[in-house]
C-alpha positions in Angstrom: -12.3 -10.7 31.7 -11.7 -10.0 28.0 -8.7 -7.9 27.2 -9.0 -4.9 24.9 -7.0 -5.1 21.7 -6.0 -1.7 20.5 -2.5 -2.1 19.1 -1.8 -1.0 15.5 1.8 -2.1 14.8 1.5 -1.9 11.1 0.0 1.6 11.2 2.7 2.6 13.7 5.5 1.3 11.4 4.0 3.2 8.5 3.7 6.4 10.6 7.3 6.2 11.7 8.5 5.8 8.1 6.2 8.4 6.7 7.1 11.0 9.3 10.8 10.3 8.8 10.5 10.6 5.0 8.6 13.9 5.2 11.1 15.2 7.8 14.0 14.4 5.5 12.3 16.0 2.6 11.6 19.1 4.7 15.3 19.3 5.6 16.2 18.9 2.0 13.9 21.8 1.1 15.2 24.0 4.0 18.8 23.6 2.9 17.8 24.2 -0.7 18.7 20.8 -1.9 15.2 19.9 -3.0 14.1 23.5 -3.7 16.7 23.9 -6.4 15.2 20.9 -8.2 11.9 22.6 -8.4 13.3 26.0 -9.4 15.1 24.3 -12.3 11.8 22.7 -13.5 10.1 25.4 -15.6 7.3 22.9 -16.6 6.1 22.5 -13.0 5.8 18.7 -13.6 7.7 18.2 -10.3 4.8 19.7 -8.4 2.4 17.2 -10.0 4.8 14.4 -8.9 4.8 15.8 -5.3 1.0 15.9 -5.3 0.9 12.3 -6.3 3.4 11.4 -3.7 1.3 13.1 -1.0 -1.9 11.4 -2.2 -0.2 8.0 -2.4 1.2 8.5 1.1 -2.3 9.2 2.4 -3.6 6.2 0.6 -0.9 4.1 2.2 -1.8 5.5 5.6 -5.4 4.6 5.1 -4.6 1.0 4.0 -2.1 0.6 6.9 -4.8 1.6 9.5 -7.4 -0.5 7.8 -5.2 -3.6 7.7 -4.1 -2.9 11.3 -7.8 -3.1 12.4 -8.2 -6.4 10.5 -5.1 -7.8 12.2 -6.5 -6.7 15.5 -9.8 -8.4 14.7 -7.9 -11.6 13.8 -6.0 -11.5 17.1 -9.3 -11.2 18.9 -10.7 -14.2 17.1 -7.7 -16.3 17.8 -7.6 -15.3 21.4 -11.4 -15.8 21.8 -11.9 -12.1 22.7 -15.5 -11.2 22.1 -16.1 -7.8 20.6 -18.8 -6.4 18.4 -16.1 -4.5 16.5 -14.8 -7.7 15.1 -18.1 -8.9 13.6 -17.7 -7.0 10.3 -14.0 -7.6 9.9 -12.7 -9.6 6.9 -11.3 -12.5 9.1 -14.6 -12.8 10.9 -16.7 -12.8 7.8 -14.4 -15.3 6.1 -14.2 -17.7 9.0 -18.0 -17.5 9.5 -18.7 -18.2 5.9 -16.4 -21.1 5.8 -17.7 -22.5 9.0 -21.3 -22.3 7.7 -20.2 -24.1 4.6 -18.5 -26.9 6.6 -21.6 -27.3 8.7 -23.7 -27.9 5.7 -21.4 -30.6 4.3 -22.0 -34.3 5.2 -19.6 -36.3 7.3 -17.9 -37.8 4.3 -16.8 -34.4 2.9 -15.8 -32.7 6.1 -12.2 -34.0 5.7 -11.7 -31.5 2.9 -9.0 -28.8 3.4 -8.8 -25.2 2.3 -7.9 -26.2 -1.2 -11.4 -27.4 -1.7 -12.8 -24.0 -0.6 -10.6 -22.0 -3.0 -13.5 -19.8 -4.1 -14.0 -18.5 -0.5 -10.2 -18.1 -0.1 -9.9 -16.2 -3.4 -12.7 -13.9 -2.4 -11.0 -13.2 0.9 -7.7 -12.5 -0.8 -9.3 -10.1 -3.3 -11.0 -8.2 -0.4 -7.7 -7.9 1.4 -6.0 -6.5 -1.7 -9.1 -4.5 -2.8 -7.3 -1.1 -2.8 -4.0 -2.4 -4.3 -4.8 -1.1 -7.8 -4.3 2.5 -6.6 -0.7 1.5 -5.7 0.2 0.9 -9.3 -1.5 4.2 -10.3 0.4 6.4 -7.8 3.8 4.7 -8.4 3.4 4.4 -12.2 2.2 8.0 -12.6 5.2 9.4 -10.8 7.6 7.6 -13.1 5.6 8.5 -16.2 5.5 12.2 -15.2 9.2 12.1 -14.6 9.7 10.7 -18.1 7.3 13.2 -19.7 9.2 16.0 -18.0 12.4 14.6 -19.4 10.9 14.4 -22.9 9.8 18.0 -22.6 13.3 19.0 -21.5 14.9 17.3 -24.5 12.4 19.1 -26.8 13.5 22.4 -25.2 17.2 21.4 -25.8 16.4 20.7 -29.4 14.5 24.0 -29.8 15.2 26.9 -32.1 18.9 27.8 -32.7 18.4 31.5 -32.0 17.4 30.7 -28.4 19.8 27.8 -28.1 21.8 28.9 -25.0 18.8 29.9 -22.9 16.7 27.0 -23.9 19.5 24.5 -23.4 19.9 25.6 -19.8 16.2 25.4 -19.1 15.9 22.1 -21.0 18.6 20.2 -19.2 17.3 21.5 -15.9 13.9 20.0 -16.8 15.4 16.7 -18.0 17.4 16.1 -14.8 15.1 17.6 -12.2 11.8 16.0 -13.2 13.4 12.6 -13.6 15.2 12.9 -10.2 12.0 14.0 -8.4 10.0 11.2 -10.1 12.5 8.6 -9.1 12.8 9.8 -5.5 9.1 10.1 -5.0 8.4 6.6 -6.5 11.2 5.0 -4.3 9.9 6.6 -1.1 6.3 5.8 -1.8 7.2 2.3 -3.0 8.7 1.4 0.4 5.5 2.6 2.1 3.5 0.3 -0.1 6.0 -2.5 0.6 5.2 -2.2 4.3 1.5 -2.2 3.7 1.7 -5.2 1.3 3.6 -7.1 4.0 0.8 -6.4 6.4 -1.8 -7.7 3.9 0.3 -10.9 3.4 0.5 -11.4 7.1 -3.3 -11.0 7.4 -3.9 -13.6 4.7 -1.3 -16.1 6.1 -2.4 -15.9 9.7 -6.1 -16.1 8.8 -5.6 -19.2 6.6 -3.4 -20.8 9.3 -6.1 -20.2 11.9 -8.8 -21.6 9.6 -6.8 -24.7 8.8 -5.8 -25.4 12.4 -9.0 -24.5 14.2 -12.2 -24.5 12.1 -11.4 -27.2 9.6 -9.7 -29.3 12.2 -12.6 -29.0 14.6 -15.1 -29.9 11.8 -13.1 -33.0 10.9 -13.3 -34.3 14.5 -17.1 -34.1 14.6 
């Protein structure tokens, strides 16, 4: 009897970290540690940074769940578990494409290893990292917004002399608060993406190991 594969360790790891992060942020807001940063930001740039953090976290969650399904499919392929849910997975399509290519080659060229099929390997890697470009957008924009908020704050500090005292207080608040919010958001989100990228690396490594050990090895013995 085929066993059902329904574990999502990568998505579970991301969920634990994401829930813990949001809980800590909620506590910081409740005890007015975080809320004071937003009150001091008269430009409201901090709210844009938070919006990007939430969007980036949702993107991380989607990628974590997607990669978890691909890892499950690979586990099913390795364990010879038959399931129609695995047919359209990245590991299944990659292994099937490579196997068809090996079957078309003559006996003299079947001793080739994965290096000789680098085009298929590159395509597989690109598909695994297909959504990675959004990672740089969300992380980069949080830092840039923090810097933009700091620049606006310095402009307020260097404002008209007749409003110097009021503007200085506002300006320094904007400088510090937007930069702190941007750094905190990028660090918390960056660790989420680190977890997801490690899952993508694991998927690529395990798939290539399986191909090298099973499919190419089997083709070479025929």
